[in-house]
C-alpha positions as CSV (number, residue, x, y, z in Angstrom):
1,M,9.6,26.2,-25.6
2,R,10.0,27.1,-29.3
3,V,8.4,30.5,-28.7
4,H,11.0,31.4,-26.0
5,L,13.9,30.4,-28.2
6,L,12.6,32.6,-31.0
7,K,12.3,35.6,-28.7
8,L,15.9,35.2,-27.4
9,P,17.6,37.0,-30.4
10,R,15.2,39.9,-30.1
11,R,15.7,40.2,-26.3
12,L,19.5,39.7,-26.3
13,P,20.3,43.4,-27.0
14,Y,18.1,44.4,-24.1
15,V,19.8,41.9,-21.8
16,L,23.2,43.2,-22.9
17,L,22.2,46.8,-22.4
18,S,20.7,46.2,-19.0
19,G,23.7,44.6,-17.2
20,M,25.6,47.8,-16.5
21,F,22.4,49.4,-15.0
22,V,21.7,46.4,-12.7
23,S,25.3,46.2,-11.5
24,G,25.8,50.0,-11.0
25,G,22.3,50.4,-9.5
26,L,23.0,47.7,-6.9
27,D,26.3,49.3,-6.0
28,A,24.5,52.7,-5.5
29,L,21.9,51.0,-3.3
30,I,24.4,49.1,-1.2
31,R,27.2,51.6,-1.1
32,P,25.9,55.1,-1.8
33,K,28.3,57.0,0.4
34,G,31.2,56.6,-2.1
35,K,29.1,58.3,-4.8
36,V,27.8,61.2,-2.7
37,P,30.8,63.6,-3.1
38,K,30.7,63.4,-6.9
39,A,26.9,63.4,-7.0
40,E,26.6,66.6,-5.0
41,V,27.7,68.5,-8.1
42,V,24.4,67.6,-9.6
43,T,22.1,67.0,-6.6
44,E,22.7,70.1,-4.6
45,P,21.5,72.5,-7.3
46,A,18.5,70.2,-8.0
47,I,17.6,69.9,-4.3
48,E,17.8,73.7,-3.8
49,E,16.0,74.5,-7.1
50,L,13.2,72.0,-6.6
51,G,12.9,72.4,-2.8
52,L,13.3,68.6,-2.3
53,D,13.2,67.2,1.2
54,L,15.9,64.7,0.3
55,D,19.7,64.5,0.7
56,T,22.2,63.4,-1.8
57,E,22.6,59.9,-0.4
58,Q,18.9,59.4,-0.7
59,L,19.0,60.6,-4.3
60,V,21.9,58.3,-5.1
61,R,19.9,55.3,-3.7
62,L,16.8,56.4,-5.6
63,N,18.8,56.6,-8.8
64,G,20.2,53.2,-8.0
65,A,16.7,51.7,-7.5
66,V,15.6,53.2,-10.8
67,Q,18.6,51.6,-12.5
68,V,18.0,48.2,-10.9
69,A,14.3,48.1,-11.7
70,G,14.7,49.5,-15.2
71,G,17.5,47.2,-16.0
72,L,15.6,44.1,-14.8
73,M,12.5,45.3,-16.7
74,L,14.5,45.9,-19.9
75,A,16.3,42.5,-19.6
76,G,13.0,40.8,-19.1
77,G,11.2,42.6,-21.9
78,V,8.7,44.1,-19.5
79,L,7.6,47.5,-20.8
80,P,10.9,48.0,-22.5
81,R,10.1,51.5,-23.8
82,V,9.2,52.7,-20.3
83,A,12.2,51.0,-18.8
84,A,14.6,52.5,-21.4
85,T,13.1,56.0,-20.8
86,A,13.6,55.7,-17.0
87,L,17.1,54.4,-17.5
88,A,17.9,57.2,-19.9
89,G,16.6,59.7,-17.3
90,S,18.8,58.2,-14.6
91,L,21.9,58.0,-16.9
92,I,22.1,61.7,-17.5
93,P,22.7,62.9,-14.0
94,T,24.9,59.8,-13.3
95,T,27.1,60.8,-16.3
96,L,27.2,64.5,-15.5
97,A,28.2,63.8,-11.9
98,G,30.5,60.8,-12.3
99,H,32.4,61.4,-15.5
100,R,33.2,65.1,-15.6
101,F,36.2,64.8,-17.8
102,W,36.2,68.5,-18.5
103,A,36.9,69.2,-14.8
104,E,39.9,66.8,-14.6
105,E,43.4,68.4,-14.6
106,D,45.4,65.2,-14.8
107,P,45.7,64.1,-18.5
108,Q,45.4,60.4,-17.7
109,A,42.3,61.0,-15.4
110,R,40.8,63.2,-18.1
111,A,41.3,60.6,-20.8
112,A,39.8,57.8,-18.5
113,Q,36.8,60.0,-17.6
114,R,36.2,60.9,-21.3
115,I,36.1,57.2,-22.2
116,Q,33.5,56.6,-19.4
117,F,31.5,59.6,-20.5
118,L,31.5,58.4,-24.1
119,K,30.6,54.9,-23.0
120,N,27.6,56.3,-21.2
121,M,26.6,58.4,-24.2
122,S,26.7,55.2,-26.3
123,M,24.5,53.5,-23.7
124,L,22.1,56.5,-23.9
125,G,21.9,56.1,-27.6
126,G,21.0,52.4,-27.2
127,L,18.3,53.3,-24.7
128,L,16.9,56.0,-27.0
129,L,16.6,53.4,-29.8
130,V,14.6,51.2,-27.5
131,A,12.5,54.1,-26.2
132,I,11.5,55.4,-29.6
133,G,10.6,52.0,-31.0
134,P,11.7,49.2,-33.3
135,H,11.8,51.2,-36.5
136,A,15.3,52.1,-37.6
137,P,15.7,55.3,-39.5
138,T,15.7,54.8,-43.2
139,S,17.3,56.8,-46.0
140,K,15.8,57.5,-49.3
141,R,17.7,56.0,-52.3
142,H,18.3,58.1,-55.3
143,G,15.3,57.9,-57.7
144,E,12.8,56.7,-55.1
């Protein structure tokens, strides 16, 4: 029991980072149709360029499955670098499709989407920290 309690502080950041992916991924799996119109901006060029035999709804579900699996793996500490890398890969098209603040004409909608875009970029930063490993960058002090 002691070992599990000692691991909790180390795992807590992973758990906190994973919640949004599990929640959003489940929503994409259960209700993909609502995401399809926005996702098409990203998926249609990819489907055409790569010659995929998938439609946008299938890609939305696949992205949701990656987010659920990756989020659960990250929260559980199972291959956290692999999970973080997969989540980072799924977050990029999600962000480019869902939070296109630059395409919004309404100032309030633009501001709201910019906040969501920046939130996703912050999550991407956290995932990259997990993916590259536990060593934080260090700076050299004067005279060292």
